[in-house]
N, C-alpha and C positions, 0 to 999 in steps of 0.2 A: 158819241163822238167828240174827241178832243177838240177844242177850238184853235188851239196853238198849232201853227205848221209844224209839219214833222218831215226830216229828211230819212229815208230809208237807204240804208248802206249795205251792201253785201259783203261778205269776207271780213267783217269787223272786229274779229276775235284777235288779230294780231297783225304785225308788219304794216302795210301800207293803210290796210282798212282800220285798223285801231287808230292810226295817226289822223286819218280823216273824221273819225268819230270824235276825237278828243277836239280837233279843230272847231268842229261843227258846234260841239257842246260849249267851248270857250265863248262861241259867238252868240249864245243863248238860244241856239235852236235844239228842239227836242229830237232825238234820234233813235230809229229802229234799226237794229242790226240783225241782219239773217247770215247765218252760219251753221256749219253741221256741229260744231262744239261750241258751248257758250265761252263768252270772254271771260278771262280771270280777274278783270278789273270791274267796278262798278260806278254808276253816277246817278243821282236822282233823276235825271232827265234821259238816262239810258235804258231802253228797252230791248231785251236780248231775245231772239227768236230763233229756236233750233230748228232747222231744216234743210235738207238735202236737196239743193238746188238742181243737182242732175235728176232728180226725180219730178216729172214734169207735172204730174198730178199733186204731189206733195206742195210745189211751187205754186201751183194755181190756187189750191186751198188757202195756202197763207197768205197769198195776195189778195184774194177776196175777203179774208177776215180783216187784214190791216187795213184795207181801204173802209171798211164799215167802222172800224175803230179809231181811225185817225184821219185828219186832214193833210194828206200828204201832198207836199210843195216841192219835194226834190227826190229824185231816184238817182242814186249812186252806184253804178254797177262795178265793184272792185274784185269780186270772186273771181278766182282763175287758177287753172292748172296746166302744165306744159305737156306732159307725156311724151317725151322725146324719142324719135326713132328716124333712122333714115329712110328714105322712101319706101326700100323695098321692104321693110319690116312694118310699116304702119299698118293698122289693122282698122277695119270699119267700125269695130266696138269703141277704139280710142277716139275715131273722128265722131263717131255718133253722141258720144259723151261729152267731148268738146263743144259740138253743137247745141246741145242741151244746156250746158253751162254757160258759155260765152255767148250764146244768141237767142235761144228760146227762153232762158229765165229772163233777163231782162226787158224781152218783149212781153211776157205775161206780167211782170211787176207793172211796166209803162201802162199797158193796156188797163189794169187796176186803178192806177192813178190817174189816168186822163181825166174821168169824168168830173173829178174834184177838182183839178187844175184848171179844166176849161170854165168851170163856174167860177173859180176865183179869178181868172184871167191871168195866172200867174203859175209858172212851174220852171224848173232847172232839172234838165237831166244830163249826167255826166257818165260816159262810160270809159272804162279804162282798157286800152288796147296795149300795144306794146312796140318797142323799137323793132321787134322780129317782123313785124309786117312788111319791113323793108327786104327781108331776106335772112335767114340764118340756117346753118346745118341743121338737120335732125328736128325740124320743127314745121313738118307739113301739116299736122292737125292742128297746131297751136297757131301758127303764122296765119293760117287760112282764116280760122274762126275769129282771129282778132281784127284780121282785115276786115272781114264781114261786119265787125261792129262800125268800122269807120263807114262803111256803105249805109248801113242803117242808120247811123247818125244824122249823115247827110240828107236821107231821104225824110227822116222824121222832122229835121231841122225846116225844110220846106213846107211840109203838111202843117206844123204846129206854130209856126213863127206868128199867124195871125191872132192867135189864141193867148200871146204873151208867153209862151213857152219857148226856151231856148234847148238846144240839144248840142253837145261838144264833146269831144272826145280829148282824154290825156294819154299819151303814149310814153311810158318809161321804159328808161335803159335798164342797166343793171344796178339793181337796188339792194344794199346790204341791209342786214337785219331783217331779212324777209326769208320765210322757209322755202319759197320758190327759187330762191338764187342758191342758198345753202346747200339744198340737197344735191345741187350739182357742182357748187364750188365751196369747198369747206371754209368756213370763217376763219380767219388767220393764217390761212395756208398760202403756200408759194404761188399756186395758182390764182388767189384772189389777189394778191399783190400785182402779179403780171397782168391780170385783167384791168387793174386800176390804171395802171402804166400805159395802158393803150387807148384810155379813154382821154379825149383831148383836155378835159380840165384836171387830170391826173388824180381822180378819186372816183369811188363807187358813190351812186347816189344813196341818199337816206329817205326813210320813209317820209319825213317831213318835207323834203324837197317835192314829193308829188301831192302831198295833202294841200301843200300852198297853191299847187297849180289848179286842183280841184276847187279850193275854196274861191279863186278867181272867177272861174266860170260858174260856181253855184251863187254868186253874191247878186242881190237884187238891182245893183249898178251896172251889170255885164249884160243887159237887156238887148244891146245892139250887137252881139256877138252870138253867132249861131253857126251850127254846120262846119266848127272848125276842129283841127286836130294840133295839139300843142305836144312836142316831143319834150319830155324831161329827162334827158340822156346824156347831160354834160358834153354835148357835141358829136356822140356816137352816133346819131343818124346821118351825119355829114359823111362817114366813112364805115367800114365794116369793123365791128368789133366782136369776134368769135367768142363764145363762152365755153 
């Protein structure tokens, strides 16, 4: 097992996840990135692990192996998918898949990392939810499971605080340069411009905006902050911004 603290980041191959990984690496933290496809970029302290986080057994095996190889100090769960549908069209298959990705995967990763965190008396867990938890059309499965992250974080925060482990949530609004947004809103399109105009700060977010918030919660100095949800949304959480 390596002696240096290591951050586990899910979905680190692009978009917000890649921005988080780069920020952590710049800060000198060793990073293990878990995703379905390997990142197109490399760093001496970046370990890329290919795993389907929608597969519970594959996730469990990867988590157990990583806990034996690394001293895990951070778990940052960023991976997510939308699967949009109006309520009458939502399938239980989609709901089950998002429960696995958004709720079960971080649970398995945290369970594997906790023994080491408790021994060290230090840990930082940051879960990425979404502004959609406040309500958004065609987001039944997505909003429900992302809202579940907030409930888990608040519960874990209470249980883990005595061990020096904090648990917080970052909830992004519309973020450009991400596959999740541009699968629904084409980059450079009129629809994208109209969406940006509806956000109070008059622009879309960028992956770095979210990464900075994650780094705030992940810092050793943030030990008196736990169980909180920070919306990084340009003010969109104050009112409705349909995508």
